[in-house]
C-alpha distance (Angstrom), angle and dihedral (degrees) to the residues before:
residue distance angle dihedral
M1 . . .
T2 3.79 . .
D3 3.79 120.7 .
S4 3.81 91.9 -116.4
R5 3.83 92.0 52.1
R6 3.83 90.5 46.3
D7 3.83 90.2 49.0
F8 3.80 90.3 48.4
L9 3.81 92.2 50.2
A10 3.79 91.8 46.3
G11 3.80 90.1 51.1
S12 3.80 91.2 47.2
A13 3.78 90.3 49.4
A14 3.79 90.5 51.9
L15 3.80 90.0 50.0
A16 3.80 90.6 49.5
V17 3.79 91.7 53.8
A18 3.80 90.6 45.3
G19 3.81 87.9 51.6
V20 3.78 90.1 52.4
L21 3.77 91.9 52.4
G22 3.79 92.6 42.1
A23 3.77 118.1 30.4
L24 3.78 102.5 16.3
G25 3.77 95.6 32.1
G26 3.76 90.5 96.4
E27 3.76 115.4 -152.8
R28 3.77 119.9 19.7
A29 3.73 119.1 -154.5
E30 3.78 114.9 -141.1
A31 3.78 118.9 -108.1
E32 3.76 111.3 -97.7
G33 3.78 119.2 -118.8
P34 3.78 132.4 31.4
K35 3.76 123.5 -60.5
A36 3.79 118.4 -109.5
G37 3.81 90.8 -102.6
A38 3.77 142.3 -21.3
D39 3.80 90.4 -89.3
A40 3.80 95.5 46.8
A41 3.80 109.2 137.9
E42 3.78 96.1 -174.5
T43 3.78 128.0 75.3
D44 3.76 122.5 -144.3
F45 3.81 96.4 -123.1
R46 3.80 94.0 -175.1
N47 3.81 90.3 93.8
V48 3.80 99.3 35.3
T49 3.78 119.3 110.6
Y50 3.78 130.2 -165.2
T51 3.76 129.3 -153.4
L52 3.80 112.7 -137.8
R53 3.78 121.3 -167.4
P54 3.80 119.8 -162.4
I55 3.78 115.5 -118.5
G56 3.79 92.7 -158.8
R57 3.78 145.6 -36.4
I58 3.77 137.9 -96.0
R59 3.79 117.5 -112.5
N60 3.80 105.2 -155.8
R61 3.80 107.7 158.3
K62 3.78 123.2 160.5
G63 3.79 112.7 -98.6
K64 3.83 94.3 12.8
P65 3.80 131.8 93.6
V66 3.80 114.2 -90.6
Q67 3.79 109.8 -110.8
L68 3.76 137.3 -175.8
E69 3.80 106.1 -141.1
V70 3.81 107.5 -155.5
F71 3.81 117.1 -158.4
E72 3.80 114.2 -111.9
Q73 3.81 97.4 -108.8
Y74 3.83 90.2 56.7
V75 3.83 98.1 45.1
P76 3.85 92.4 96.3
G77 3.83 86.4 63.8
L78 3.82 89.0 66.3
L79 3.82 92.6 67.7
G80 3.81 107.9 127.3
L81 3.82 95.5 10.7
E82 3.81 88.9 109.8
H83 3.83 87.4 71.0
C84 3.82 92.5 57.4
K85 3.80 124.7 89.6
Q86 3.81 96.8 -152.2
V87 3.77 139.7 26.0
M88 3.80 128.8 -159.2
V89 3.79 107.2 -136.7
V90 3.79 114.4 -156.0
W91 3.78 108.1 -162.0
W92 3.79 141.1 166.9
F93 3.83 124.0 -110.1
H94 3.81 88.5 -134.5
K95 3.81 95.1 166.3
N96 3.83 91.4 59.3
D97 3.79 96.4 48.9
T98 3.79 105.0 124.7
P99 3.81 128.5 119.0
E100 3.82 89.6 -118.7
K101 3.79 94.2 53.8
R102 3.82 92.2 43.5
S103 3.81 89.3 56.1
I104 3.83 94.5 56.9
L105 3.80 106.8 106.0
K106 3.83 101.5 162.7
V107 3.80 126.5 50.4
H108 3.77 140.6 168.6
P109 3.84 101.4 -109.5
R110 3.81 112.7 -108.3
G111 3.82 88.4 6.7
N112 3.80 89.6 -79.8
P113 3.84 112.3 139.6
D114 3.83 88.5 -155.6
N115 3.83 87.6 69.0
P116 3.81 114.0 82.6
L117 3.79 119.6 -106.5
T118 3.79 108.2 -87.4
G119 3.81 132.5 -176.0
V120 3.81 113.8 -100.6
F121 3.81 91.0 -123.0
A122 3.82 88.5 63.7
T123 3.82 92.8 51.0
H124 3.78 142.0 53.9
S125 3.80 90.4 -117.0
P126 3.82 117.1 150.3
F127 3.82 87.8 -139.9
R128 3.80 106.5 93.1
P129 3.80 139.5 142.6
N130 3.83 88.6 -117.0
L131 3.76 113.0 30.3
I132 3.79 97.9 -139.5
A133 3.78 115.6 142.3
L134 3.78 131.4 -173.7
T135 3.79 128.8 -157.9
I136 3.80 126.4 177.2
C137 3.81 108.5 -141.8
K138 3.80 135.6 -174.0
I139 3.81 111.7 -118.4
L140 3.80 114.3 -130.5
S141 3.83 97.9 175.3
V142 3.78 144.7 -19.1
K143 3.81 117.5 -147.1
G144 3.78 120.8 164.2
G145 3.78 107.7 -50.1
L146 3.82 94.9 -18.1
V147 3.78 122.7 94.5
T148 3.80 111.4 -171.2
I149 3.81 112.8 -152.1
D150 3.80 134.9 -177.7
S151 3.82 97.3 -115.7
I152 3.79 144.8 -37.8
D153 3.79 135.6 -161.7
A154 3.81 94.2 -126.7
F155 3.79 133.7 100.3
D156 3.78 125.1 -108.9
D157 3.81 112.4 -83.3
T158 3.82 93.6 22.7
P159 3.82 112.1 155.2
I160 3.81 117.0 -110.5
I161 3.80 113.1 -140.7
D162 3.82 99.3 -177.1
L163 3.80 145.0 -16.5
K164 3.78 125.7 -143.8
S165 3.78 128.1 -179.4
G166 3.78 112.2 -108.4
């Protein structure tokens, strides 16, 4: 993959996650506490929460095609996806969702203690403060609310937060 294509995909992935937190994030709770002044243009996001609602689930069962099952109310959003070669799947690391695991900020990459401690933002670690994951997948077919893909690094029944053409 060329550097420019990798940079483009990384930028698109960042926009997809920003879209999740912004447009598809649902309700946004207001930041607690007063702003610095009446003219303050910035929000103190440290106390802001977002409500995310899954749009579907991943079907990843051994011996069967991997499918993205999109909930009925979101199926109209798939219109035109059949013309795309790839889809960015934004999903939730639901099996790692504990306060202890969310507080881990340094890991040994690949779980190997011989690797130096590294910040989770510089790794692909599943331990993160917000358990958002992103995988770029090849689309094999789109039929109704089922998107068949080549593979994904997520467990069966993992919640899908968003999809974005790749």
